[in-house]
C-alpha positions in Angstrom: -43.5 22.7 -15.3 -45.9 24.8 -13.2 -43.6 24.7 -10.1 -40.6 25.8 -12.2 -42.5 28.8 -13.7 -44.0 29.7 -10.3 -40.5 29.6 -8.9 -39.3 31.9 -11.6 -42.0 34.4 -10.8 -41.0 34.3 -7.1 -37.4 34.9 -8.0 -38.3 37.7 -10.3 -40.5 39.4 -7.6 -37.5 39.3 -5.2 -35.2 41.1 -7.7 -36.5 44.7 -6.8 -35.6 44.1 -3.1 -32.2 42.7 -4.0 -31.5 45.4 -6.5 -32.5 48.2 -4.1 -30.4 46.8 -1.3 -27.4 46.3 -3.6 -27.6 49.8 -5.0 -28.1 51.4 -1.5 -25.0 49.6 -0.2 -22.8 50.3 -3.2 -20.6 53.3 -3.9 -23.3 54.5 -6.4 -25.8 54.4 -3.6 -23.6 56.4 -1.3 -23.1 59.0 -4.0 -26.9 59.2 -4.6 -27.5 59.6 -0.9 -24.9 62.3 -0.6 -26.3 64.2 -3.5 -29.8 63.9 -2.0 -28.6 65.2 1.4 -27.2 68.4 -0.3 -30.6 69.3 -1.6 -32.8 67.6 1.0 -33.0 70.6 3.4 -34.1 73.0 0.6 -36.6 70.4 -0.7 -38.0 70.0 2.9 -38.4 73.8 3.1 -40.1 73.9 -0.3 -42.4 71.0 0.8 -43.3 72.9 4.0 -44.2 76.0 2.0 -46.3 73.8 -0.4 -48.2 72.3 2.5 -48.8 75.8 4.0 -50.1 77.0 0.6 -52.4 74.0 0.3 -53.8 74.7 3.8 -54.4 78.3 2.8 -56.1 77.3 -0.4 -58.5 75.1 1.6 -59.7 78.2 3.4 -60.9 79.6 0.1 -61.9 76.4 -1.7 -65.6 75.3 -1.8 -64.6 71.7 -1.3 -63.0 72.0 2.2 -63.6 73.3 5.7 -67.0 74.5 6.9 -68.3 75.9 3.6 -67.9 72.5 1.7 -71.0 70.8 0.3 -72.7 68.4 2.7 -74.1 65.1 1.9 -77.7 66.2 2.6 -77.3 69.5 0.9 -79.8 72.1 2.2 -81.6 69.6 4.4 -80.8 70.4 8.1 -78.7 67.8 9.8 -76.5 67.6 12.9 -73.2 66.9 11.2 -70.5 65.2 13.4 -67.9 67.5 14.9 -65.1 65.2 14.2 -65.4 65.8 10.4 -64.1 69.3 9.7 -63.7 69.1 6.0 -59.9 68.6 6.1 -59.9 65.4 3.9 -60.7 65.4 0.2 -64.2 64.3 -0.4 -65.4 64.9 3.2 -69.1 65.6 2.9 -69.9 64.9 6.6 -71.2 61.5 5.9 -70.4 59.2 8.8 -73.6 57.8 10.2 -71.7 54.9 11.8 -69.2 57.1 13.5 -66.2 55.3 11.9 -64.1 58.5 11.9 -64.5 59.5 15.5 -61.0 58.1 16.3 -58.6 60.3 14.3 -56.1 57.4 13.9 -58.9 55.2 12.6 -60.1 58.0 10.3 -56.6 58.3 8.8 -56.4 54.6 8.2 -59.8 54.4 6.6 -58.9 57.3 4.4 -55.8 55.5 3.3 -57.8 52.4 2.5 -60.4 54.3 0.6 -58.0 56.2 -1.7 -56.1 53.0 -2.3 -59.2 51.1 -3.3 -60.5 54.1 -5.3 -57.3 54.1 -7.4 -57.4 50.3 -7.9 -61.1 50.6 -8.9 -60.4 53.3 -11.5 -57.6 51.3 -13.1 -59.6 48.0 -13.0 -62.7 49.7 -14.5 -60.5 50.7 -17.5 -59.3 47.1 -17.7 -62.9 46.0 -17.9 -64.2 48.5 -20.5 -61.2 48.9 -22.9 -61.0 45.2 -24.0 -64.7 45.1 -24.8 -64.5 48.5 -26.7 -61.4 47.3 -28.7 -63.1 44.0 -29.5 -66.3 45.7 -30.7 -64.9 48.9 -32.4 -61.1 48.6 -32.6 -60.7 45.5 -34.7 -58.7 43.8 -32.0 -59.6 40.2 -31.6 -59.3 38.9 -28.0 -59.7 35.3 -27.1 -62.0 36.6 -24.4 -62.8 40.3 -24.0 -65.3 40.0 -21.1 -63.6 40.4 -17.8 -65.4 37.8 -15.7 -65.2 35.2 -18.4 -61.4 35.4 -18.3 -61.3 34.4 -14.6 -63.9 31.8 -15.2 -61.8 30.3 -18.0 -58.9 30.0 -15.6 -61.1 28.2 -13.1 -62.0 25.8 -15.8 -58.3 25.1 -16.4 -58.1 26.9 -19.8 -54.9 28.5 -21.1 -55.1 32.2 -21.7 -52.9 34.5 -23.8 -51.6 37.6 -22.0 -52.9 40.9 -23.5 -54.7 38.8 -26.0 -51.5 38.0 -27.9 -51.5 34.4 -29.2 -48.7 32.4 -27.6 -47.9 35.0 -24.9 -48.9 33.0 -21.9 -46.6 34.1 -19.0 -48.7 32.8 -16.1 -51.7 32.1 -18.4 -50.9 28.4 -18.6 -50.8 28.0 -14.9 -53.5 27.0 -12.5 -55.6 29.5 -10.7 -53.9 28.8 -7.3 -50.4 29.3 -8.8 -51.5 32.6 -10.4 -53.0 33.8 -7.1 -49.8 32.8 -5.3 -47.7 34.7 -7.8 -49.9 37.8 -7.5 -49.5 37.8 -3.7 -45.7 37.5 -4.0 -45.6 40.2 -6.7 -47.7 42.6 -4.6 -45.5 42.2 -1.5 -43.0 44.7 -2.8 -45.4 47.6 -3.4 -47.3 46.9 -0.3 -44.2 46.7 1.8 -43.0 50.0 0.4 -46.3 51.6 1.1 -46.3 50.3 4.6 -42.7 51.5 5.3 -43.5 55.0 4.0 -42.0 57.3 1.4 -38.7 57.4 3.3 -38.0 53.9 2.1 -36.6 55.3 -1.1 -34.1 57.7 0.5 -31.4 55.0 0.6 -31.5 55.3 -3.2 -31.1 59.0 -3.0 -34.8 59.8 -3.7 -36.5 62.3 -1.5 -40.2 62.5 -1.7 -41.7 65.8 -0.4 -45.3 64.6 0.2 -46.9 61.9 2.2 -47.8 58.2 1.7 -51.0 59.1 -0.3 -49.5 61.9 -2.3 -45.7 61.3 -2.4 -45.0 64.0 -5.0 -41.5 64.6 -6.4 -40.4 63.9 -10.0 -41.0 60.1 -9.5 -44.7 60.4 -8.5 -45.5 63.8 -10.0 -43.7 64.0 -13.3 -46.2 66.5 -14.7 -45.8 68.9 -11.8 -49.4 68.9 -10.8 -48.6 69.7 -7.2 -47.0 73.0 -8.0 -50.3 74.8 -8.3 -51.7 74.4 -4.7 -55.3 75.3 -5.7 -55.4 73.0 -8.7 -53.8 70.2 -6.6 -56.4 70.4 -3.8 -59.2 70.3 -6.4 -57.6 67.3 -8.1 -57.6 65.5 -4.8 -61.4 65.9 -4.6 -61.9 64.9 -8.2 -59.8 61.8 -7.7 -61.8 60.8 -4.7 -65.1 61.4 -6.4 -64.2 59.5 -9.5 -62.7 56.7 -7.4 -65.9 56.3 -5.4 -67.8 56.3 -8.7 -65.5 53.5 -9.9 -66.0 51.5 -6.8 -69.8 51.8 -7.2 -69.4 50.8 -10.9 -67.6 47.7 -9.8 -70.6 46.7 -7.8 -72.6 47.1 -10.9 -70.1 45.0 -12.9 -70.5 42.2 -10.4 -74.3 42.3 -10.4 -74.4 42.5 -14.2 -72.2 39.5 -14.5 -74.3 37.5 -12.2 -77.6 38.5 -13.8 -76.9 38.8 -17.5 -73.7 36.9 -17.9 -72.4 39.7 -20.1 -69.9 42.5 -19.8 -70.8 46.2 -19.2 -70.4 47.3 -22.8 -72.7 44.5 -24.1 -75.2 45.4 -21.4 -75.0 49.1 -22.4 -75.8 48.4 -26.0 -78.6 46.0 -25.0 -80.1 48.8 -23.0 -79.8 51.3 -25.8 -81.5 48.9 -28.2 -84.4 48.1 -25.9 -84.5 50.3 -22.8 -87.9 49.2 -21.7 -86.9 45.6 -21.3 -83.2 45.7 -20.8 -83.0 47.5 -17.4 -82.7 46.7 -13.7 -86.4 46.6 -13.0 -87.2 44.3 -15.9 -84.6 41.8 -14.7 -85.7 42.1 -11.1 -89.4 41.6 -11.7 -90.0 39.9 -15.1 -87.0 37.6 -15.7 
């Protein structure tokens, strides 16, 4: 039973590749590509103008270039020359010299923004079930994030989205689920690795880059149209993403020390801040 369901997940994960290739090689795909080519030149010119506008905005923005905030603030410090404030969230912090190589810096930035986005999404997935269980009247079989994974390690069956009977992979062993997740992530990761040009066979031209593809598909709200707002949003995304990554460190430590979720820990602290805090657990418990 497990092998058949796992095989179904593998087949399902291959459908996007098969569908994309089938459409690209069909008459519909040819029509989509031809239509894209008619507008691609104008779109490229508009994208070039947008990049120039964004570069000009950075000259005036407080978050970029030489006038940006530094990580030590007013304290004098010999900041590295290889950090010029071009990247969102660049505060000159590089005590290990990881960004001295421009190629390595670009790679590290890609990794950071990728993990930042995952951390923000995952943090919502941690907090929302607990809030709904406590205040929203939604009864989950298990609202605490780490207990869900622990239950699977114990071989328990879980309901997807807390809906009774909706198991999907919830009835499978942890290794089967991990394998299925790897397979399902191959598609998005392959597309990210290939770059935004990978969608052009489907007639989709993306004007941005791998981190900010833009276009109607990745920017349906048109947030990139205002260059100044877009550059500020990049910084806000990075700042919130870094906060989410630090929050995840807190989630892990809380789970190890208190065996509770972050919402329960928050209310424990509000009820008894003198005894329910980091120092009390570190020195008295």
